[in-house]
N, C-alpha and C positions, 0 to 999 in steps of 0.2 A: 655874314659875321663868323669870325674864324672860331674853330673848334676850341674847346677847353684845353687847357696844357695837361690836366690830369684826367684820367678815365672816370666816369661816372661810379659813384659808390655802387657796389654789387652786395647782393645779399650774402650771407655767411656762406662758405663752403659746404657742400654735403659731403659728409664721410659715410662711406659704405659700412654697414653696420660689421662689427667683428673686425674692422681694420683700423680702429682707432690708435692702435698701438704703433701702426706705422709712422705715423707723424711724430708721436713723441719719442720713438727710438731714433728719428732722423735728428731731432733736437738733442738728444743725450750725444749722438755721435758728432754732431758739428761742435758741441761745447767741448767734447774731448779733442777735437781737431785745434781749436783754438788754445785749449791749455797746452797742448804739445808744442806749438809753435812760440807761445808766448812764455811759458817757464823753462823751454829747453836751454838757453844760455845759461840760466840758473842751476841747471842740473848738470852741466858739463864743465863749469869753473873749477879749477884746482883746489881741492879740499872741500868740496860739496859734501862729502860723506861725514865731514868733521863737525858739522851744523845743523840743528833743527831745519833751518831754511832750507839747506842745501837736500837735505833727504825728503823733506817734502815735495820739493821741486823734482826730484828723481821719481818719486811715486807718482806725481801728477802727470809728469812727462810720459814715463813708460808704462805707468798703469793706465793710460789712455790710448793705448796701442790696439784697442778693440775697434777703433773709430772707421777707418777705410774698409777693413773686411766686414764690418756690419753694414755699411752702406753698400757693399757688394751684396751682402745677403738680402736686403731689402728689396733691391733691384731684382735679384731673382725671384723674390716672393711674389712681386706684381708683374715682372715682365714676362715670366715663363707661364703664367697662367692661361691654359688654352681656351677659357672662356672669354678672354679678352682678345685673344689673337685673331685677327680678321685676314690674315694672309700675310705673305713675306712683302710683298709691294707696299700695302698699306703701313705695316709695321715699320719698314725703312724708312719710308717717306716720313712719318711722324717722327721717328728718331733723329734723323737727318735734319729736318726743320728745327728740332729742339737743340741738338748737338752741335752740329757744324758751324753754325753762327757764333755760337757761345766759344767754340776752339778759336776761331780766326780772331773774333774781337778781343778775348782776353788774352791772347797771347801777343797781340800788335799792342795793347794797352800797357801790358807789363814792359814790354820792349820800352815804350814811350817812359814808362815810370822809372826803369832802370837808367835810362839815358839822361834824364831831365832832374828826377829827383834824388836818385842814389848815385848820380854822377858815374856811373860804370860805362866803360868802353865796350860796347857790344855792336860790331858791325853786322851787316847784313849776312854774311857768311856764317858767323858765330850765332846769330839769331836764329837762323834756320836750323844749323847743328844742334843748338841747345834745346829748340823747340823740339825735334825729332827725338831726341833723348830724355824728354821732360825734364830737363836741368835748366831751363830758361830762368825758372825760380820754383822755390818750394811750393809742392801740392798741384802745380799744374799737370804733373804726369797723370793724376786721377782722370782727366779727360780721355786720354789713351786707352785706360782701362775700361770705362764705360762704351767708349766707341767700338773698341773690338769685341766686347760681349755683345753689344748690339749686332754686330754682323754676323755673329754665329747663333743668335737666338732664333733665326728662322730655321736652322738645322736642328734645333734643340727642342723647339714645342712640339712638332708631330712625334718625336721620340717620348718627351715627356707625358704626352695624352695617350700613349699606347702602352705604357708599362704603370705599374703601380707606385705609389710614393718610396715603398721601399727600396726599390730598384734606384730610384733616383738617389735616395739617402746613401745608398751602398756606393753608388757611383761618384757621388761627390765627396764621401768619405775617402774614397781610393784617390783621387785626384788630389785631395787637400794633403793626403800621406805622402804622396810623390813631391809636392812642392816642400812639405817639412823635410823630406828625404834629400832633397835637392839643396836645401838651405844648410843641413848638417854635413852634407860631403863637402860643402865649400871649405867649413872649418877643417874637418877632418881630413880631408885628402887634397886640398887647395883646388878643388874643381871650380871653375868661375860660373856665376849665374848671371853675369853681365849680358849674356845673349838674349835675354828676356827684356831686359831694361831699355827698349826702344820703342817708339810710337807703335810699331807694327806688332809687336809680342807681348807688351806689358800686360795684357789681359790673361796670358796663358796660365801664370800662377794662381790666380783668382777663380778660375774656371769652377774648381770644386765648391767654394764658397757660394758662388753664383746658384749651383745646383741644391747645394743644401738650404738656400734661402726659399727656394720652392718646396722642397722635400720636408722641411720642418715647418712650413707655414701653418698647418693646422694643429700642431703639437701644443697641447696646452697642460703645463705642470700644476699640480696641486700638492698640498700637504708636505710631508718629509721629502718628496722628490723635489719639490720647490724650493725648499730651504737648503736641501744638499746642494743643488745647481747654483744656487746663489752664493753658497759659502765656498764653493768651488770656484765661482768668479773672482771674489774677493781675494781667495787665496792665490790665483794666477796673478793679480794685480800685485800682491805683495811679494810674490816670486820675481816677477819683473824689477821690482825695485832692488831686489836681492842680488840679481844677476848682473846688474848694470856696473861696470867697471869696478867690481868688488874682489878685491885680492883674495879673499876667502873661499872663492866659488871655485872649484876644482877645473882644471883647464878642459877636462873632458866634458864637463856638464855645460861649459860655455859653449864649446862646439856644438853641443848636441842640442843645446836651446838658446840659438842666437836670438837677441832682443831685436828682432826685426819683423815685420809682417808676414814673413815666411816661415818664422820659427813655429814648430808644433804647437808650443804653448800658447801663442798668440792666435793661431788658428782656432784652437779649442776655447780660448778666451773670448771671441767673438760670437762662437755658436752658444757659449752660455749665456753671455750678455742677451744675445737674440731671444733665446728662449725664455729667460726671466722677464724681461720687459713685457714680451708678448703675452706672458701668462698673467701678469699683475696688472697691466693696463687693458682691462675689460671689465663689462659691467658688473661681474661678480668678483672681481679681482681685488687684491690690497689697494690697489690704485685705480679703483672704480671710477672715482671722482673725475679722472681726465678722459674717462671714456662718456661720460655725460655729454649732452648735446652741444652745450655752450663751448665746454673745455674742449670737446673734440674739434669743434670748428676753429678755436683759436689755435691748436697743435696743428689743424691743417695748413692755416696760414703760416705759422712759424716752419712747418716742416716742408713746405713747397718752396721756401727762400733759403734753404741750406745750401743750394749750389751757388748762389749769389754770395752767401757769407763765405763759402769755401775759397772762393778766388779773389774776395775783396778784402777779407781780414788782414791779410798780410800787408796791404798798403796801409790800413788803418794803424797796424802795429808800427809800421816804420814812421808814420807821421805823428805817432804818440810820443816817441823818443824825443820829440822836440819840446814836449810841454814839462814845465818846472817838477810840477808833482809827481808825474809817472815817467818822466823820461830820464834822460842821461845816459848811462851805461847800458848795453843790453841786458845785462844780468842786473836784476833789482837789487836793493840795498836791504831790504827787510822782507818779512813775511807780508805785512799788510800791504806794501807796495806793490809786491809779485802778485797778490789775490786781486788787489785794485785793477792792476793791468789786465790780469784775465777779464774780469767783470767789464772794465772799460771799452776793450777790444770787442768783446761779445755784444755789449748792448749797443755800442756805436755802429757797429757794421750791421746790425739787425735793423737798426733805426733807418740807417741809408738805405740798405736793400728793399726794406718795405715801402719806404717812399719811391724808390726808383721804380718798384715794380707796378706802381700805378701809372707808369708812362707806356702805353702798348708798344712801342718799338722797342724800347729797354728791356721790355718784360720778357722779350725773346730771347735774351742772353742772359738772364737772371733766374 
């Protein structure tokens, strides 16, 4: 008798006490990623700042820029834990089995999608070159970030285990400062940052955030300090909206605070969001309900599926454009359509990924 197509149902996933926030932070970050890509065309159309629709799109787009840096911090919080580390060989083998098949499969699938669905002429040489520079299609560069950080993790864990959290935070902050200074120097002095945007070096600007994820993992904010941190995060989200293509922004400010993941304000933004979410999603926190066993188990399922959503949602978005109610031009016609697109892409992609993850072989790349 042939085996069933779907894996048998499993019991609810166990969430380690005190780490319930990890899953929900991943869910928030993937929602932000989807928002960035779905509303991006609405944010950059000429005259976007002249309409409520356009301004909302700008805020949703650039106010969601904490997403990728937060994913990196979550990785650091988990992977740099000396208690979970069983040696370089064990670690690299597990990460290779998780990431390498996904890198190969998704780059090939996106190549096929570009050729067959989007009708783009991408030859073998162009496919290799664009893959190695993370430009085959939006978001695939993230694979190179996590691969690079995985390779240096066996060097970092022994050091992390031998020093205090304060030293890790200081080192992480220094590296974040170097990334931010490089981004500012690009605008002020015309110095290029393109050298880091390759498959082999893309992880370098994110190393500071990776360390901060571990260094700040046990920090819990309460009272006025939590409120101030949340207000700071909201303020940076508004700042991002104000900075984007705004003629009222002084040129020096624009150069010092580039609206990229490397900008100092975006790096700080990610840290603030990280601290707020981990402080409120806990049994005694403001969102303690999300840390209850059933909610935490649901969050674990959704959080574990975020890599699949990351690589698949842009296929769903491109296919969505053919639907009469939500499709048409890449820029939406109205606020309801724009928000409906975000919800559609997020829900449909999650549904597809959760279904596919029940297939043992497919689960390896999702």
